[in-house]
N, CA, C and O atoms as a GROMACS GRO file, in nm:
protein
  600
    1UNK      N    1   0.085  -0.117   0.000
    1UNK     CA    2  -0.003  -0.001   0.002
    1UNK      C    3   0.093   0.127   0.001
    1UNK      O    4   0.191   0.134   0.075
    2UNK      N    5   0.057   0.223  -0.085
    2UNK     CA    6   0.138   0.339  -0.092
    2UNK      C    7   0.100   0.434   0.025
    2UNK      O    8  -0.004   0.420   0.090
    3UNK      N    9   0.187   0.529   0.046
    3UNK     CA   10   0.162   0.633   0.153
    3UNK      C   11   0.036   0.712   0.121
    3UNK      O   12  -0.037   0.751   0.212
    4UNK      N   13   0.011   0.733  -0.001
    4UNK     CA   14  -0.112   0.809  -0.042
    4UNK      C   15  -0.233   0.731  -0.008
    4UNK      O   16  -0.327   0.787   0.049
    5UNK      N   17  -0.236   0.601  -0.041
    5UNK     CA   18  -0.350   0.518  -0.012
    5UNK      C   19  -0.372   0.505   0.137
    5UNK      O   20  -0.487   0.501   0.180
    6UNK      N   21  -0.267   0.498   0.217
    6UNK     CA   22  -0.279   0.489   0.364
    6UNK      C   23  -0.335   0.621   0.414
    6UNK      O   24  -0.425   0.622   0.499
    7UNK      N   25  -0.282   0.734   0.363
    7UNK     CA   26  -0.333   0.866   0.399
    7UNK      C   27  -0.482   0.875   0.367
    7UNK      O   28  -0.559   0.920   0.452
    8UNK      N   29  -0.523   0.837   0.257
    8UNK     CA   30  -0.663   0.847   0.211
    8UNK      C   31  -0.753   0.759   0.294
    8UNK      O   32  -0.868   0.794   0.320
    9UNK      N   33  -0.699   0.642   0.338
    9UNK     CA   34  -0.780   0.553   0.430
    9UNK      C   35  -0.797   0.632   0.565
    9UNK      O   36  -0.903   0.624   0.628
   10UNK      N   37  -0.698   0.706   0.608
   10UNK     CA   38  -0.707   0.782   0.731
   10UNK      C   39  -0.807   0.896   0.710
   10UNK      O   40  -0.883   0.926   0.802
   11UNK      N   41  -0.812   0.962   0.591
   11UNK     CA   42  -0.904   1.062   0.559
   11UNK      C   43  -1.047   1.010   0.568
   11UNK      O   44  -1.133   1.076   0.627
   12UNK      N   45  -1.073   0.899   0.514
   12UNK     CA   46  -1.205   0.837   0.510
   12UNK      C   47  -1.247   0.820   0.657
   12UNK      O   48  -1.358   0.857   0.692
   13UNK      N   49  -1.162   0.764   0.741
   13UNK     CA   50  -1.198   0.739   0.881
   13UNK      C   51  -1.223   0.876   0.953
   13UNK      O   52  -1.327   0.895   1.015
   14UNK      N   53  -1.127   0.969   0.942
   14UNK     CA   54  -1.141   1.097   1.005
   14UNK      C   55  -1.266   1.170   0.969
   14UNK      O   56  -1.339   1.218   1.056
   15UNK      N   57  -1.291   1.179   0.839
   15UNK     CA   58  -1.407   1.255   0.789
   15UNK      C   59  -1.538   1.185   0.822
   15UNK      O   60  -1.639   1.250   0.849
   16UNK      N   61  -1.534   1.056   0.818
   16UNK     CA   62  -1.658   0.979   0.852
   16UNK      C   63  -1.695   1.006   0.994
   16UNK      O   64  -1.810   1.035   1.024
   17UNK      N   65  -1.597   0.997   1.086
   17UNK     CA   66  -1.623   1.029   1.223
   17UNK      C   67  -1.670   1.174   1.246
   17UNK      O   68  -1.765   1.199   1.321
   18UNK      N   69  -1.603   1.264   1.183
   18UNK     CA   70  -1.642   1.401   1.196
   18UNK      C   71  -1.790   1.425   1.145
   18UNK      O   72  -1.866   1.500   1.207
   19UNK      N   73  -1.826   1.362   1.036
   19UNK     CA   74  -1.960   1.379   0.984
   19UNK      C   75  -2.068   1.336   1.086
   19UNK      O   76  -2.172   1.400   1.100
   20UNK      N   77  -2.036   1.222   1.156
   20UNK     CA   78  -2.128   1.181   1.258
   20UNK      C   79  -2.147   1.281   1.368
   20UNK      O   80  -2.257   1.307   1.416
   21UNK      N   81  -2.029   1.338   1.409
   21UNK     CA   82  -2.038   1.447   1.512
   21UNK      C   83  -2.119   1.567   1.465
   21UNK      O   84  -2.202   1.621   1.538
   22UNK      N   85  -2.092   1.608   1.336
   22UNK     CA   86  -2.162   1.721   1.283
   22UNK      C   87  -2.314   1.701   1.280
   22UNK      O   88  -2.393   1.792   1.306
   23UNK      N   89  -2.352   1.578   1.246
   23UNK     CA   90  -2.498   1.543   1.251
   23UNK      C   91  -2.554   1.561   1.386
   23UNK      O   92  -2.665   1.612   1.402
   24UNK      N   93  -2.477   1.518   1.488
   24UNK     CA   94  -2.522   1.530   1.629
   24UNK      C   95  -2.531   1.679   1.668
   24UNK      O   96  -2.623   1.722   1.738
   25UNK      N   97  -2.433   1.755   1.621
   25UNK     CA   98  -2.430   1.900   1.649
   25UNK      C   99  -2.551   1.971   1.586
   25UNK      O  100  -2.608   2.064   1.642
   26UNK      N  101  -2.586   1.923   1.469
   26UNK     CA  102  -2.704   1.977   1.400
   26UNK      C  103  -2.827   1.955   1.484
   26UNK      O  104  -2.910   2.045   1.494
   27UNK      N  105  -2.843   1.839   1.545
   27UNK     CA  106  -2.950   1.811   1.628
   27UNK      C  107  -2.950   1.899   1.754
   27UNK      O  108  -3.057   1.945   1.794
   28UNK      N  109  -2.835   1.924   1.818
   28UNK     CA  110  -2.824   2.012   1.926
   28UNK      C  111  -2.865   2.157   1.888
   28UNK      O  112  -2.931   2.226   1.966
   29UNK      N  113  -2.823   2.203   1.768
   29UNK     CA  114  -2.858   2.333   1.725
   29UNK      C  115  -3.009   2.344   1.710
   29UNK      O  116  -3.070   2.445   1.748
   30UNK      N  117  -3.067   2.238   1.655
   30UNK     CA  118  -3.216   2.236   1.637
   30UNK      C  119  -3.280   2.239   1.777
   30UNK      O  120  -3.376   2.314   1.795
   31UNK      N  121  -3.235   2.167   1.871
   31UNK     CA  122  -3.290   2.168   2.004
   31UNK      C  123  -3.277   2.303   2.071
   31UNK      O  124  -3.360   2.338   2.156
   32UNK      N  125  -3.174   2.383   2.034
   32UNK     CA  126  -3.151   2.512   2.090
   32UNK      C  127  -3.235   2.615   2.015
   32UNK      O  128  -3.235   2.732   2.051
   33UNK      N  129  -3.306   2.574   1.911
   33UNK     CA  130  -3.385   2.666   1.831
   33UNK      C  131  -3.316   2.746   1.729
   33UNK      O  132  -3.369   2.849   1.686
   34UNK      N  133  -3.197   2.704   1.687
   34UNK     CA  134  -3.118   2.777   1.590
   34UNK      C  135  -3.124   2.693   1.457
   34UNK      O  136  -3.041   2.605   1.433
   35UNK      N  137  -3.223   2.725   1.375
   35UNK     CA  138  -3.231   2.650   1.251
   35UNK      C  139  -3.119   2.687   1.153
   35UNK      O  140  -3.080   2.602   1.073
   36UNK      N  141  -3.066   2.807   1.155
   36UNK     CA  142  -2.955   2.847   1.070
   36UNK      C  143  -2.833   2.760   1.099
   36UNK      O  144  -2.770   2.706   1.008
   37UNK      N  145  -2.804   2.747   1.227
   37UNK     CA  146  -2.687   2.667   1.263
   37UNK      C  147  -2.706   2.516   1.238
   37UNK      O  148  -2.612   2.441   1.208
   38UNK      N  149  -2.838   2.475   1.254
   38UNK     CA  150  -2.866   2.337   1.223
   38UNK      C  151  -2.839   2.313   1.075
   38UNK      O  152  -2.783   2.210   1.038
   39UNK      N  153  -2.878   2.404   0.992
   39UNK     CA  154  -2.852   2.386   0.848
   39UNK      C  155  -2.703   2.390   0.816
   39UNK      O  156  -2.656   2.316   0.730
   40UNK      N  157  -2.630   2.474   0.884
   40UNK     CA  158  -2.481   2.482   0.866
   40UNK      C  159  -2.421   2.345   0.899
   40UNK      O  160  -2.345   2.290   0.819
   41UNK      N  161  -2.455   2.287   1.016
   41UNK     CA  162  -2.400   2.161   1.062
   41UNK      C  163  -2.440   2.047   0.967
   41UNK      O  164  -2.360   1.959   0.934
   42UNK      N  165  -2.564   2.051   0.927
   42UNK     CA  166  -2.612   1.947   0.834
   42UNK      C  167  -2.534   1.955   0.705
   42UNK      O  168  -2.492   1.854   0.649
   43UNK      N  169  -2.516   2.071   0.659
   43UNK     CA  170  -2.438   2.095   0.532
   43UNK      C  171  -2.295   2.049   0.554
   43UNK      O  172  -2.239   1.979   0.469
   44UNK      N  173  -2.236   2.085   0.664
   44UNK     CA  174  -2.098   2.045   0.695
   44UNK      C  175  -2.086   1.891   0.701
   44UNK      O  176  -1.989   1.832   0.652
   45UNK      N  177  -2.183   1.830   0.762
   45UNK     CA  178  -2.184   1.685   0.765
   45UNK      C  179  -2.191   1.624   0.620
   45UNK      O  180  -2.123   1.527   0.587
   46UNK      N  181  -2.272   1.684   0.541
   46UNK     CA  182  -2.288   1.632   0.404
   46UNK      C  183  -2.155   1.655   0.325
   46UNK      O  184  -2.111   1.567   0.251
   47UNK      N  185  -2.094   1.773   0.342
   47UNK     CA  186  -1.969   1.798   0.275
   47UNK      C  187  -1.857   1.705   0.319
   47UNK      O  188  -1.777   1.657   0.239
   48UNK      N  189  -1.855   1.682   0.449
   48UNK     CA  190  -1.751   1.596   0.502
   48UNK      C  191  -1.767   1.452   0.453
   48UNK      O  192  -1.668   1.383   0.428
   49UNK      N  193  -1.890   1.408   0.440
   49UNK     CA  194  -1.917   1.271   0.388
   49UNK      C  195  -1.875   1.270   0.238
   49UNK      O  196  -1.819   1.170   0.192
   50UNK      N  197  -1.900   1.379   0.164
   50UNK     CA  198  -1.858   1.380   0.028
   50UNK      C  199  -1.711   1.374   0.015
   50UNK      O  200  -1.659   1.305  -0.073
   51UNK      N  201  -1.639   1.447   0.102
   51UNK     CA  202  -1.492   1.451   0.098
   51UNK      C  203  -1.442   1.305   0.127
   51UNK      O  204  -1.350   1.258   0.060
   52UNK      N  205  -1.502   1.236   0.224
   52UNK     CA  206  -1.463   1.101   0.248
   52UNK      C  207  -1.488   1.006   0.136
   52UNK      O  208  -1.407   0.917   0.110
   53UNK      N  209  -1.597   1.024   0.067
   53UNK     CA  210  -1.637   0.945  -0.049
   53UNK      C  211  -1.537   0.972  -0.165
   53UNK      O  212  -1.492   0.878  -0.231
   54UNK      N  213  -1.505   1.098  -0.187
   54UNK     CA  214  -1.411   1.133  -0.292
   54UNK      C  215  -1.273   1.077  -0.261
   54UNK      O  216  -1.201   1.032  -0.351
   55UNK      N  217  -1.236   1.080  -0.134
   55UNK     CA  218  -1.103   1.021  -0.094
   55UNK      C  219  -1.101   0.876  -0.125
   55UNK      O  220  -1.003   0.823  -0.178
   56UNK      N  221  -1.208   0.812  -0.093
   56UNK     CA  222  -1.221   0.670  -0.111
   56UNK      C  223  -1.225   0.633  -0.261
   56UNK      O  224  -1.165   0.534  -0.305
   57UNK      N  225  -1.299   0.717  -0.337
   57UNK     CA  226  -1.321   0.679  -0.480
   57UNK      C  227  -1.208   0.717  -0.574
   57UNK      O  228  -1.174   0.638  -0.662
   58UNK      N  229  -1.152   0.834  -0.559
   58UNK     CA  230  -1.057   0.879  -0.662
   58UNK      C  231  -0.932   0.948  -0.614
   58UNK      O  232  -0.867   1.019  -0.690
   59UNK      N  233  -0.899   0.928  -0.487
   59UNK     CA  234  -0.773   0.982  -0.440
   59UNK      C  235  -0.776   1.118  -0.397
   59UNK      O  236  -0.671   1.173  -0.365
   60UNK      N  237  -0.895   1.187  -0.392
   60UNK     CA  238  -0.906   1.317  -0.338
   60UNK      C  239  -0.855   1.429  -0.426
   60UNK      O  240  -0.864   1.545  -0.387
   61UNK      N  241  -0.802   1.397  -0.545
   61UNK     CA  242  -0.746   1.505  -0.627
   61UNK      C  243  -0.851   1.577  -0.708
   61UNK      O  244  -0.822   1.686  -0.758
   62UNK      N  245  -0.973   1.523  -0.724
   62UNK     CA  246  -1.074   1.582  -0.804
   62UNK      C  247  -1.182   1.656  -0.725
   62UNK      O  248  -1.294   1.678  -0.773
   63UNK      N  249  -1.147   1.692  -0.606
   63UNK     CA  250  -1.246   1.762  -0.525
   63UNK      C  251  -1.289   1.890  -0.587
   63UNK      O  252  -1.204   1.962  -0.639
   64UNK      N  253  -1.411   1.922  -0.586
   64UNK     CA  254  -1.466   2.044  -0.652
   64UNK      C  255  -1.462   2.157  -0.556
   64UNK      O  256  -1.563   2.190  -0.493
   65UNK      N  257  -1.344   2.220  -0.542
   65UNK     CA  258  -1.324   2.321  -0.441
   65UNK      C  259  -1.424   2.442  -0.461
   65UNK      O  260  -1.477   2.495  -0.364
   66UNK      N  261  -1.446   2.483  -0.584
   66UNK     CA  262  -1.527   2.600  -0.608
   66UNK      C  263  -1.674   2.578  -0.563
   66UNK      O  264  -1.738   2.668  -0.509
   67UNK      N  265  -1.725   2.457  -0.587
   67UNK     CA  266  -1.863   2.422  -0.543
   67UNK      C  267  -1.858   2.414  -0.393
   67UNK      O  268  -1.945   2.471  -0.327
   68UNK      N  269  -1.764   2.348  -0.338
   68UNK     CA  270  -1.752   2.334  -0.194
   68UNK      C  271  -1.746   2.467  -0.123
   68UNK      O  272  -1.815   2.487  -0.023
   69UNK      N  273  -1.666   2.561  -0.173
   69UNK     CA  274  -1.649   2.694  -0.107
   69UNK      C  275  -1.781   2.773  -0.123
   69UNK      O  276  -1.819   2.845  -0.031
   70UNK      N  277  -1.847   2.761  -0.231
   70UNK     CA  278  -1.980   2.828  -0.250
   70UNK      C  279  -2.079   2.777  -0.140
   70UNK      O  280  -2.151   2.857  -0.079
   71UNK      N  281  -2.082   2.648  -0.116
   71UNK     CA  282  -2.174   2.593  -0.025
   71UNK      C  283  -2.138   2.637   0.120
   71UNK      O  284  -2.228   2.662   0.200
   72UNK      N  285  -2.011   2.646   0.152
   72UNK     CA  286  -1.977   2.689   0.287
   72UNK      C  287  -2.012   2.840   0.301
   72UNK      O  288  -2.068   2.880   0.403
   73UNK      N  289  -1.980   2.921   0.202
   73UNK     CA  290  -2.010   3.066   0.203
   73UNK      C  291  -2.157   3.092   0.212
   73UNK      O  292  -2.199   3.184   0.281
   74UNK      N  293  -2.237   3.014   0.144
   74UNK     CA  294  -2.383   3.023   0.146
   74UNK      C  295  -2.443   3.007   0.277
   74UNK      O  296  -2.547   3.065   0.309
   75UNK      N  297  -2.373   2.923   0.360
   75UNK     CA  298  -2.421   2.891   0.493
   75UNK      C  299  -2.358   2.970   0.605
   75UNK      O  300  -2.375   2.940   0.723
   76UNK      N  301  -2.285   3.073   0.563
   76UNK     CA  302  -2.220   3.153   0.663
   76UNK      C  303  -2.324   3.229   0.751
   76UNK      O  304  -2.431   3.265   0.701
   77UNK      N  305  -2.294   3.254   0.882
   77UNK     CA  306  -2.393   3.309   0.964
   77UNK      C  307  -2.424   3.459   0.929
   77UNK      O  308  -2.335   3.534   0.891
   78UNK      N  309  -2.546   3.496   0.942
   78UNK     CA  310  -2.588   3.634   0.931
   78UNK      C  311  -2.564   3.702   1.064
   78UNK      O  312  -2.578   3.638   1.168
   79UNK      N  313  -2.528   3.829   1.064
   79UNK     CA  314  -2.505   3.902   1.190
   79UNK      C  315  -2.633   3.898   1.273
   79UNK      O  316  -2.742   3.901   1.216
   80UNK      N  317  -2.624   3.893   1.406
   80UNK     CA  318  -2.732   3.890   1.494
   80UNK      C  319  -2.723   4.004   1.594
   80UNK      O  320  -2.616   4.029   1.649
   81UNK      N  321  -2.829   4.072   1.616
   81UNK     CA  322  -2.826   4.182   1.714
   81UNK      C  323  -2.909   4.150   1.839
   81UNK      O  324  -2.895   4.219   1.941
   82UNK      N  325  -2.994   4.048   1.832
   82UNK     CA  326  -3.074   4.012   1.945
   82UNK      C  327  -2.994   3.950   2.055
   82UNK      O  328  -2.898   3.877   2.030
   83UNK      N  329  -3.032   3.977   2.174
   83UNK     CA  330  -2.960   3.915   2.294
   83UNK      C  331  -3.013   3.770   2.304
   83UNK      O  332  -3.133   3.747   2.290
   84UNK      N  333  -2.926   3.678   2.327
   84UNK     CA  334  -2.966   3.538   2.339
   84UNK      C  335  -2.979   3.500   2.483
   84UNK      O  336  -2.895   3.539   2.564
   85UNK      N  337  -3.080   3.428   2.518
   85UNK     CA  338  -3.103   3.387   2.655
   85UNK      C  339  -3.041   3.251   2.679
   85UNK      O  340  -3.057   3.160   2.597
   86UNK      N  341  -2.971   3.236   2.787
   86UNK     CA  342  -2.903   3.109   2.818
   86UNK      C  343  -2.999   2.998   2.853
   86UNK      O  344  -3.102   3.023   2.916
   87UNK      N  345  -2.968   2.880   2.815
   87UNK     CA  346  -3.054   2.761   2.853
   87UNK      C  347  -2.965   2.644   2.842
   87UNK      O  348  -2.854   2.653   2.791
   88UNK      N  349  -3.017   2.528   2.891
   88UNK     CA  350  -2.942   2.402   2.878
   88UNK      C  351  -2.910   2.367   2.725
   88UNK      O  352  -2.804   2.315   2.692
   89UNK      N  353  -3.004   2.399   2.642
   89UNK     CA  354  -2.984   2.364   2.501
   89UNK      C  355  -2.874   2.453   2.444
   89UNK      O  356  -2.795   2.406   2.362
   90UNK      N  357  -2.866   2.579   2.485
   90UNK     CA  358  -2.765   2.669   2.438
   90UNK      C  359  -2.627   2.633   2.492
   90UNK      O  360  -2.526   2.650   2.425
   91UNK      N  361  -2.625   2.582   2.617
   91UNK     CA  362  -2.500   2.530   2.673
   91UNK      C  363  -2.450   2.410   2.594
   91UNK      O  364  -2.330   2.400   2.569
   92UNK      N  365  -2.536   2.324   2.557
   92UNK     CA  366  -2.506   2.206   2.482
   92UNK      C  367  -2.452   2.251   2.339
   92UNK      O  368  -2.360   2.191   2.283
   93UNK      N  369  -2.515   2.357   2.286
   93UNK     CA  370  -2.477   2.407   2.162
   93UNK      C  371  -2.338   2.462   2.170
   93UNK      O  372  -2.258   2.440   2.079
   94UNK      N  373  -2.305   2.532   2.272
   94UNK     CA  374  -2.170   2.586   2.296
   94UNK      C  375  -2.068   2.468   2.300
   94UNK      O  376  -1.962   2.474   2.236
   95UNK      N  377  -2.101   2.370   2.372
   95UNK     CA  378  -2.014   2.248   2.377
   95UNK      C  379  -1.997   2.190   2.240
   95UNK      O  380  -1.886   2.152   2.203
   96UNK      N  381  -2.098   2.182   2.165
   96UNK     CA  382  -2.097   2.130   2.033
   96UNK      C  383  -2.001   2.208   1.946
   96UNK      O  384  -1.916   2.152   1.876
   97UNK      N  385  -2.016   2.344   1.950
   97UNK     CA  386  -1.925   2.430   1.875
   97UNK      C  387  -1.780   2.413   1.913
   97UNK      O  388  -1.692   2.413   1.827
   98UNK      N  389  -1.755   2.400   2.040
   98UNK     CA  390  -1.618   2.380   2.084
   98UNK      C  391  -1.566   2.243   2.037
   98UNK      O  392  -1.451   2.235   1.996
   99UNK      N  393  -1.640   2.144   2.041
   99UNK     CA  394  -1.598   2.012   1.987
   99UNK      C  395  -1.574   2.018   1.838
   99UNK      O  396  -1.476   1.965   1.785
  100UNK      N  397  -1.664   2.082   1.774
  100UNK     CA  398  -1.656   2.094   1.626
  100UNK      C  399  -1.528   2.166   1.584
  100UNK      O  400  -1.459   2.125   1.491
  101UNK      N  401  -1.496   2.276   1.657
  101UNK     CA  402  -1.378   2.344   1.626
  101UNK      C  403  -1.255   2.261   1.656
  101UNK      O  404  -1.159   2.264   1.579
  102UNK      N  405  -1.257   2.186   1.767
  102UNK     CA  406  -1.142   2.100   1.798
  102UNK      C  407  -1.123   1.987   1.693
  102UNK      O  408  -1.010   1.961   1.651
  103UNK      N  409  -1.234   1.921   1.650
  103UNK     CA  410  -1.227   1.817   1.548
  103UNK      C  411  -1.164   1.875   1.418
  103UNK      O  412  -1.077   1.814   1.357
  104UNK      N  413  -1.211   1.995   1.380
  104UNK     CA  414  -1.166   2.047   1.252
  104UNK      C  415  -1.015   2.098   1.261
  104UNK      O  416  -0.939   2.088   1.164
  105UNK      N  417  -0.978   2.151   1.380
  105UNK     CA  418  -0.840   2.188   1.406
  105UNK      C  419  -0.750   2.065   1.397
  105UNK      O  420  -0.644   2.071   1.337
  106UNK      N  421  -0.790   1.957   1.454
  106UNK     CA  422  -0.705   1.832   1.450
  106UNK      C  423  -0.693   1.785   1.309
  106UNK      O  424  -0.582   1.753   1.265
  107UNK      N  425  -0.800   1.778   1.234
  107UNK     CA  426  -0.789   1.725   1.097
  107UNK      C  427  -0.708   1.822   1.010
  107UNK      O  428  -0.631   1.779   0.924
  108UNK      N  429  -0.726   1.955   1.032
  108UNK     CA  430  -0.646   2.050   0.950
  108UNK      C  431  -0.498   2.034   0.983
  108UNK      O  432  -0.415   2.032   0.892
  109UNK      N  433  -0.464   2.024   1.112
  109UNK     CA  434  -0.323   2.004   1.155
  109UNK      C  435  -0.264   1.876   1.096
  109UNK      O  436  -0.150   1.873   1.052
  110UNK      N  437  -0.345   1.770   1.096
  110UNK     CA  438  -0.301   1.643   1.036
  110UNK      C  439  -0.267   1.654   0.890
  110UNK      O  440  -0.159   1.614   0.847
  111UNK      N  441  -0.362   1.710   0.811
  111UNK     CA  442  -0.350   1.729   0.675
  111UNK      C  443  -0.229   1.821   0.640
  111UNK      O  444  -0.150   1.793   0.550
  112UNK      N  445  -0.218   1.931   0.717
  112UNK     CA  446  -0.110   2.030   0.690
  112UNK      C  447   0.027   1.963   0.721
  112UNK      O  448   0.123   1.982   0.646
  113UNK      N  449   0.035   1.888   0.826
  113UNK     CA  450   0.163   1.826   0.862
  113UNK      C  451   0.206   1.727   0.763
  113UNK      O  452   0.324   1.720   0.729
  114UNK      N  453   0.110   1.643   0.711
  114UNK     CA  454   0.142   1.548   0.609
  114UNK      C  455   0.187   1.619   0.486
  114UNK      O  456   0.286   1.578   0.426
  115UNK      N  457   0.120   1.723   0.447
  115UNK     CA  458   0.153   1.795   0.322
  115UNK      C  459   0.297   1.854   0.339
  115UNK      O  460   0.376   1.849   0.244
  116UNK      N  461   0.332   1.910   0.455
  116UNK     CA  462   0.463   1.974   0.472
  116UNK      C  463   0.575   1.878   0.493
  116UNK      O  464   0.688   1.905   0.452
  117UNK      N  465   0.546   1.761   0.559
  117UNK     CA  466   0.659   1.678   0.602
  117UNK      C  467   0.690   1.560   0.504
  117UNK      O  468   0.799   1.505   0.510
  118UNK      N  469   0.599   1.522   0.418
  118UNK     CA  470   0.621   1.404   0.336
  118UNK      C  471   0.720   1.434   0.224
  118UNK      O  472   0.724   1.546   0.173
  119UNK      N  473   0.800   1.334   0.184
  119UNK     CA  474   0.886   1.354   0.076
  119UNK      C  475   0.816   1.306  -0.056
  119UNK      O  476   0.868   1.322  -0.167
  120UNK      N  477   0.701   1.250  -0.038
  120UNK     CA  478   0.623   1.191  -0.151
  120UNK      C  479   0.532   1.305  -0.214
  120UNK      O  480   0.434   1.350  -0.156
  121UNK      N  481   0.574   1.346  -0.338
  121UNK     CA  482   0.500   1.457  -0.402
  121UNK      C  483   0.347   1.432  -0.422
  121UNK      O  484   0.266   1.524  -0.408
  122UNK      N  485   0.312   1.312  -0.454
  122UNK     CA  486   0.169   1.283  -0.474
  122UNK      C  487   0.098   1.294  -0.342
  122UNK      O  488  -0.010   1.352  -0.337
  123UNK      N  489   0.155   1.240  -0.234
  123UNK     CA  490   0.093   1.251  -0.109
  123UNK      C  491   0.087   1.392  -0.061
  123UNK      O  492  -0.016   1.430  -0.005
  124UNK      N  493   0.187   1.473  -0.078
  124UNK     CA  494   0.187   1.609  -0.042
  124UNK      C  495   0.075   1.688  -0.117
  124UNK      O  496   0.008   1.773  -0.059
  125UNK      N  497   0.059   1.656  -0.244
  125UNK     CA  498  -0.052   1.726  -0.318
  125UNK      C  499  -0.190   1.687  -0.271
  125UNK      O  500  -0.276   1.774  -0.256
  126UNK      N  501  -0.212   1.566  -0.247
  126UNK     CA  502  -0.343   1.515  -0.194
  126UNK      C  503  -0.368   1.572  -0.053
  126UNK      O  504  -0.479   1.619  -0.025
  127UNK      N  505  -0.269   1.570   0.034
  127UNK     CA  506  -0.282   1.626   0.169
  127UNK      C  507  -0.313   1.773   0.161
  127UNK      O  508  -0.394   1.823   0.239
  128UNK      N  509  -0.253   1.845   0.070
  128UNK     CA  510  -0.275   1.991   0.056
  128UNK      C  511  -0.414   2.021   0.019
  128UNK      O  512  -0.469   2.122   0.062
  129UNK      N  513  -0.475   1.933  -0.062
  129UNK     CA  514  -0.616   1.953  -0.104
  129UNK      C  515  -0.706   1.944   0.018
  129UNK      O  516  -0.795   2.027   0.037
  130UNK      N  517  -0.683   1.841   0.101
  130UNK     CA  518  -0.759   1.826   0.218
  130UNK      C  519  -0.734   1.931   0.319
  130UNK      O  520  -0.827   1.972   0.388
  131UNK      N  521  -0.612   1.978   0.334
  131UNK     CA  522  -0.572   2.090   0.420
  131UNK      C  523  -0.653   2.212   0.388
  131UNK      O  524  -0.708   2.280   0.475
  132UNK      N  525  -0.659   2.239   0.256
  132UNK     CA  526  -0.729   2.362   0.206
  132UNK      C  527  -0.875   2.351   0.244
  132UNK      O  528  -0.933   2.446   0.294
  133UNK      N  529  -0.935   2.236   0.220
  133UNK     CA  530  -1.075   2.222   0.249
  133UNK      C  531  -1.102   2.236   0.401
  133UNK      O  532  -1.202   2.296   0.441
  134UNK      N  533  -1.013   2.181   0.482
  134UNK     CA  534  -1.029   2.189   0.635
  134UNK      C  535  -1.014   2.337   0.674
  134UNK      O  536  -1.086   2.383   0.763
  135UNK      N  537  -0.924   2.413   0.612
  135UNK     CA  538  -0.904   2.554   0.646
  135UNK      C  539  -1.036   2.630   0.616
  135UNK      O  540  -1.072   2.719   0.694
  136UNK      N  541  -1.107   2.599   0.509
  136UNK     CA  542  -1.237   2.662   0.482
  136UNK      C  543  -1.341   2.629   0.585
  136UNK      O  544  -1.420   2.715   0.624
  137UNK      N  545  -1.342   2.505   0.629
  137UNK     CA  546  -1.434   2.464   0.734
  137UNK      C  547  -1.400   2.536   0.868
  137UNK      O  548  -1.490   2.580   0.940
  138UNK      N  549  -1.276   2.547   0.897
  138UNK     CA  550  -1.239   2.614   1.018
  138UNK      C  551  -1.283   2.757   1.015
  138UNK      O  552  -1.343   2.805   1.111
  139UNK      N  553  -1.256   2.827   0.907
  139UNK     CA  554  -1.301   2.967   0.889
  139UNK      C  555  -1.449   2.985   0.914
  139UNK      O  556  -1.492   3.075   0.985
  140UNK      N  557  -1.526   2.895   0.852
  140UNK     CA  558  -1.676   2.898   0.873
  140UNK      C  559  -1.714   2.875   1.020
  140UNK      O  560  -1.800   2.944   1.074
  141UNK      N  561  -1.650   2.779   1.082
  141UNK     CA  562  -1.679   2.748   1.218
  141UNK      C  563  -1.650   2.863   1.309
  141UNK      O  564  -1.727   2.894   1.400
  142UNK      N  565  -1.535   2.928   1.284
  142UNK     CA  566  -1.498   3.049   1.363
  142UNK      C  567  -1.592   3.159   1.345
  142UNK      O  568  -1.618   3.230   1.443
  143UNK      N  569  -1.648   3.183   1.232
  143UNK     CA  570  -1.750   3.285   1.208
  143UNK      C  571  -1.875   3.252   1.289
  143UNK      O  572  -1.936   3.343   1.346
  144UNK      N  573  -1.915   3.128   1.296
  144UNK     CA  574  -2.034   3.086   1.376
  144UNK      C  575  -2.005   3.110   1.522
  144UNK      O  576  -2.093   3.159   1.593
  145UNK      N  577  -1.887   3.079   1.571
  145UNK     CA  578  -1.855   3.092   1.710
  145UNK      C  579  -1.864   3.247   1.747
  145UNK      O  580  -1.920   3.285   1.850
  146UNK      N  581  -1.807   3.330   1.658
  146UNK     CA  582  -1.816   3.474   1.686
  146UNK      C  583  -1.964   3.518   1.691
  146UNK      O  584  -2.003   3.595   1.779
  147UNK      N  585  -2.047   3.467   1.596
  147UNK     CA  586  -2.187   3.505   1.596
  147UNK      C  587  -2.257   3.460   1.726
  147UNK      O  588  -2.334   3.537   1.784
  148UNK      N  589  -2.231   3.340   1.771
  148UNK     CA  590  -2.296   3.283   1.889
  148UNK      C  591  -2.251   3.354   2.018
  148UNK      O  592  -2.319   3.355   2.121
  149UNK      N  593  -2.135   3.411   2.007
  149UNK     CA  594  -2.071   3.483   2.126
  149UNK      C  595  -2.126   3.618   2.150
  149UNK      O  596  -2.109   3.674   2.258
  150UNK      N  597  -2.193   3.674   2.051
  150UNK     CA  598  -2.250   3.810   2.059
  150UNK      C  599  -2.375   3.810   2.138
  150UNK      O  600  -2.437   3.915   2.155
   0.00000   0.00000   0.00000
C-alpha cells in the first residue's frame, strides 16, 4: 500500500467520524432553536461525507473546491443583534461548537503536517487539497462561534 493510499484511508476514517459528530451537532442546534446553525452543521456533515467518499473513490485530487467553497459561504452566519437567553440547549450548543472546532483543528493540523513533511510529491498534493478544505471549514466554524458569542 502506498503512503497516499494509507493517508486516504485515514481521511475516510477521520471525515466519517467528523460527519457523525456534525450530524449530532445539527440536532443540538435544532434543540436550541437555531435553524440556521442546524442547516450549517447538516451541510458540513454532508460535505464531510462527500470528501470521505471522494477520498475513497478517486484519491481526493478531483475535489470540486469551487462548489464546496460556495456551499460553505452560502451557509455563513448572518449577523445577529438580538440578545440570546441562556438555557441548557444553548450550553449544549456551545459544547458542540467547541468540539466541532477541535475536530476540525485536528484534521487541519494532520493534513497540513502530512503535506509539509512528506517527501512523496503525490501524497503532499493530496494532503494539501484536504488541508485547504479543512481551512475553509475552520473559517466557517470560527464565524459561527463569533456570531454565537455576541
